[in-house]
C-alpha positions as CSV (number, residue, x, y, z in Angstrom):
1,M,0.0,0.0,0.0
2,Q,1.3,3.5,-0.8
3,L,2.4,5.5,2.3
4,Q,-0.1,8.3,1.5
5,E,-2.9,5.7,1.4
6,I,-1.7,4.3,4.8
7,L,-1.8,7.7,6.4
8,Y,-5.2,8.5,4.8
9,S,-6.7,5.3,6.2
10,Q,-5.4,6.1,9.7
11,G,-7.1,9.6,9.7
12,F,-4.3,12.0,8.9
13,G,-6.3,13.9,6.4
14,T,-7.2,13.8,2.8
15,R,-4.8,12.0,0.4
16,R,-3.5,15.4,-0.7
17,V,-2.8,16.4,2.9
18,C,-1.1,13.1,3.6
19,A,1.1,13.4,0.5
20,G,2.0,16.9,1.7
21,L,3.1,15.6,5.1
22,I,5.3,13.1,3.5
23,Q,6.8,15.5,1.0
24,Q,7.6,17.9,3.8
25,G,9.7,15.3,5.6
26,L,7.2,15.0,8.5
27,V,6.8,11.2,8.2
28,Q,9.3,8.6,9.3
29,V,8.8,4.8,9.0
30,Y,10.3,2.1,11.1
31,M,11.6,-0.4,8.6
32,P,10.4,-4.0,9.1
33,D,12.9,-6.3,10.9
34,S,15.0,-3.3,11.9
35,A,15.8,-2.0,15.3
36,L,17.3,1.2,13.9
37,A,15.7,4.7,14.1
38,P,12.8,5.4,11.7
39,V,13.7,6.5,8.2
40,T,12.2,9.7,6.7
41,I,10.3,8.9,3.5
42,A,9.9,11.7,1.0
43,Q,7.9,9.9,-1.7
44,A,4.2,9.7,-1.1
45,A,3.8,6.7,-3.4
46,T,6.4,4.5,-1.6
47,E,5.0,1.1,-1.0
48,F,4.8,-0.7,2.3
49,V,3.1,-3.7,3.8
50,A,0.6,-1.9,6.0
51,E,-0.2,-4.5,8.6
52,G,1.9,-3.9,11.7
53,L,3.7,-0.9,10.2
54,R,5.0,1.6,12.7
55,F,5.7,5.2,11.8
56,K,5.9,8.7,13.1
57,V,3.9,11.7,11.9
58,Q,5.2,15.1,13.1
59,G,7.2,13.3,15.9
60,V,4.2,11.3,17.2
61,E,4.5,7.5,17.0
62,W,1.7,5.5,15.4
63,Q,1.0,2.0,14.3
64,Y,-1.2,0.9,11.4
65,F,-4.5,-0.8,12.4
66,E,-7.0,-1.8,9.7
67,K,-9.7,-1.2,12.4
68,A,-9.5,0.8,15.6
69,Y,-10.5,-0.8,18.9
70,L,-9.9,1.4,21.9
71,V,-10.6,1.4,25.6
72,L,-11.2,4.8,27.3
73,H,-11.5,5.6,31.0
74,K,-14.5,8.0,30.8
75,P,-14.3,10.7,33.4
76,A,-17.4,12.3,35.0
77,G,-18.7,15.5,33.4
78,T,-18.4,14.3,29.8
79,E,-20.9,13.3,27.2
80,C,-20.8,10.4,24.8
81,S,-21.9,12.5,21.9
82,Q,-20.2,14.2,18.9
83,K,-22.4,17.2,19.5
84,P,-22.7,17.5,23.3
85,S,-25.4,19.7,24.8
86,T,-23.9,20.7,28.1
87,Y,-20.6,19.0,29.0
88,P,-17.4,18.4,26.9
89,S,-17.5,15.4,24.5
90,I,-15.5,12.3,25.2
91,Y,-14.2,12.7,21.6
92,T,-12.1,15.7,22.7
93,L,-10.0,13.3,24.7
94,L,-8.8,11.5,21.6
95,P,-6.2,12.7,19.1
96,S,-7.3,14.1,15.8
97,P,-6.5,11.0,13.6
98,L,-8.8,8.8,15.6
99,R,-11.6,11.3,15.2
100,L,-11.0,11.6,11.4
101,R,-10.5,8.0,10.4
102,P,-12.4,7.6,7.1
103,Q,-15.5,5.4,7.0
104,K,-18.0,4.5,4.3
105,A,-20.7,6.0,6.4
106,A,-21.2,9.7,6.7
107,V,-19.8,9.8,10.2
108,Q,-16.0,9.9,10.5
109,G,-13.8,8.4,13.1
110,V,-14.2,6.0,16.0
111,Q,-17.6,5.8,17.7
112,A,-18.5,4.9,21.3
113,V,-19.9,1.4,21.7
114,G,-23.0,2.4,23.7
115,R,-23.2,5.4,25.9
116,L,-22.6,6.3,29.6
117,D,-24.4,9.2,31.2
118,Q,-22.4,12.4,31.8
119,D,-22.0,11.6,35.5
120,T,-21.1,7.9,35.0
121,T,-17.4,7.0,34.9
122,G,-15.5,3.9,33.8
123,M,-14.9,1.6,30.9
124,L,-15.9,2.7,27.4
125,L,-15.1,1.1,24.1
126,L,-14.6,3.0,20.9
127,T,-14.2,1.7,17.3
128,D,-14.7,2.3,13.7
129,D,-16.0,-1.3,13.1
130,G,-19.8,-1.1,12.7
131,K,-20.2,-4.9,13.0
132,F,-18.3,-4.9,16.3
133,I,-20.6,-2.1,17.6
134,H,-23.7,-4.1,16.7
135,R,-22.3,-7.3,18.2
136,M,-21.4,-5.6,21.5
137,S,-24.6,-3.6,21.8
138,S,-27.1,-6.2,20.8
139,P,-28.9,-7.9,23.8
140,K,-28.9,-11.1,21.8
141,H,-25.2,-11.5,22.3
142,H,-25.4,-11.3,26.1
143,V,-22.1,-9.5,26.6
144,P,-21.9,-8.8,30.4
145,K,-21.1,-5.3,31.7
146,V,-20.3,-4.9,35.3
147,Y,-21.2,-1.7,37.2
148,E,-20.0,-0.5,40.6
149,V,-23.0,1.3,42.1
150,T,-22.9,3.6,45.1
151,V,-26.4,3.9,46.6
152,K,-28.1,6.4,48.9
153,H,-29.8,3.9,51.3
154,S,-28.6,0.8,53.0
155,L,-28.7,-2.3,50.8
156,D,-30.5,-5.4,52.0
157,E,-31.0,-8.9,50.6
158,R,-34.5,-8.1,49.5
159,Q,-33.3,-5.5,47.1
160,V,-30.6,-7.9,45.7
161,Q,-33.1,-10.6,45.2
162,K,-35.6,-8.3,43.4
163,L,-32.9,-7.1,41.0
164,L,-32.0,-10.8,40.2
165,A,-35.6,-11.8,39.8
166,G,-36.5,-8.8,37.6
167,V,-38.0,-5.4,37.9
168,V,-40.5,-3.7,35.6
169,L,-39.5,-0.4,34.1
170,D,-42.1,2.1,33.0
171,D,-41.4,1.8,29.3
172,D,-41.3,-2.0,29.1
173,P,-43.8,-4.5,30.6
174,A,-41.2,-7.3,30.4
175,P,-39.1,-7.6,33.6
176,V,-35.5,-6.5,33.4
177,R,-33.1,-8.8,35.4
178,A,-29.6,-8.4,36.6
179,A,-27.3,-11.2,35.4
180,A,-25.5,-11.0,38.7
181,C,-25.9,-8.8,41.8
182,E,-23.8,-8.5,44.9
183,A,-23.9,-6.2,47.9
184,V,-20.2,-5.5,48.3
185,S,-20.9,-3.3,51.3
186,E,-23.8,-1.4,52.9
187,F,-23.8,1.2,50.2
188,H,-21.8,-0.5,47.4
189,L,-23.6,-2.8,44.9
190,R,-21.9,-4.7,42.1
191,L,-24.4,-5.2,39.2
192,T,-23.9,-7.2,36.0
193,L,-26.2,-6.5,33.0
194,T,-26.4,-8.0,29.6
195,E,-28.5,-5.4,27.9
196,G,-28.6,-1.6,27.9
197,K,-31.6,0.6,28.3
198,Y,-31.9,4.3,28.9
199,H,-30.7,5.1,32.5
200,Q,-31.2,1.4,33.2
201,V,-29.1,1.0,36.4
202,K,-30.7,4.2,38.0
203,R,-34.2,3.1,37.1
204,M,-33.6,-0.5,38.3
205,L,-32.4,0.8,41.7
206,A,-35.3,3.2,41.9
207,A,-37.7,0.3,41.3
208,V,-36.4,-1.5,44.4
209,G,-36.6,1.6,46.6
210,N,-33.1,2.9,46.4
211,R,-31.2,5.6,44.6
212,V,-27.9,5.7,42.7
213,E,-25.4,8.2,44.0
214,G,-22.4,7.1,41.9
215,L,-22.0,4.8,38.9
216,H,-18.8,3.3,37.5
217,R,-18.5,0.6,34.8
218,S,-15.6,-1.6,35.7
219,R,-15.7,-4.5,33.2
220,I,-17.0,-5.4,29.8
221,G,-17.0,-9.1,28.8
222,G,-13.8,-10.7,30.0
223,V,-11.8,-7.4,30.3
224,A,-11.6,-5.1,33.3
225,L,-10.9,-1.4,33.0
226,P,-7.1,-1.3,33.1
227,A,-5.9,-0.2,36.6
228,D,-3.2,2.0,35.1
229,L,-5.6,3.9,32.8
230,A,-6.4,7.2,34.6
231,P,-9.7,9.1,33.9
232,G,-9.5,10.7,30.5
233,Q,-6.9,8.3,29.2
234,W,-7.2,5.8,26.4
235,R,-5.3,3.0,24.7
236,W,-5.6,0.4,22.0
237,L,-7.0,-3.0,22.9
238,S,-4.6,-5.8,22.4
239,A,-5.6,-8.8,20.2
240,E,-6.2,-10.9,23.3
241,E,-8.4,-8.2,24.9
242,L,-10.4,-7.8,21.7
243,V,-11.4,-11.5,21.9
244,A,-11.9,-11.5,25.7
245,V,-14.1,-8.3,25.7
246,Q,-16.6,-10.1,23.5
247,A,-16.9,-13.0,25.9
248,K,-20.5,-14.0,26.8
249,E,-21.7,-15.2,30.1
């Protein structure tokens, strides 16, 4: 693949912009099977094997990925929207190339896999793979998501059992059940869900006579939010994590 096409596919701008970056000497490539420093490439049409290619653009190191799969530690006070209404968008936490990766659809860049409320923190996945978004979001696939819930009133076994048995929300006559539920302490509930409805955790707790004071998503599928990922930080999912995060119950 031509180097300008590689840069274009990774979100560094139009093909003309990418060619300009290369011609200005702003792109260096790590040669395959070489431990030496990256080499500046001046010809936009220079061919490379894209898969696994590492390169620098304006001094920032990147690696080629056909599709982007990211994990973000969402901080409080952010919205999972490209056009936020009140709070800053989570997309402002990402570098420009991830927001500009070209897609066949009208929307560019990576997209959040589901949404977390502005006051909810924790693990959020982002990708430009539409099939992955559908697979992870569909209740048919039963991908578990674990939430750490701080509640206002003391928890008791009755509330836990009701959440496991199922509660009725006002917009759906079918009971909504927790896949797992554990009172970690008097005011800390660990709740596992396999589907996502609007304000689901808050409404489920309200249905059993309690109130959510704090909400944090700690795990999706077989992958926990990395302990070294501070609020507002992101990183690529490894190949092993990409498999594990899709694990069903």
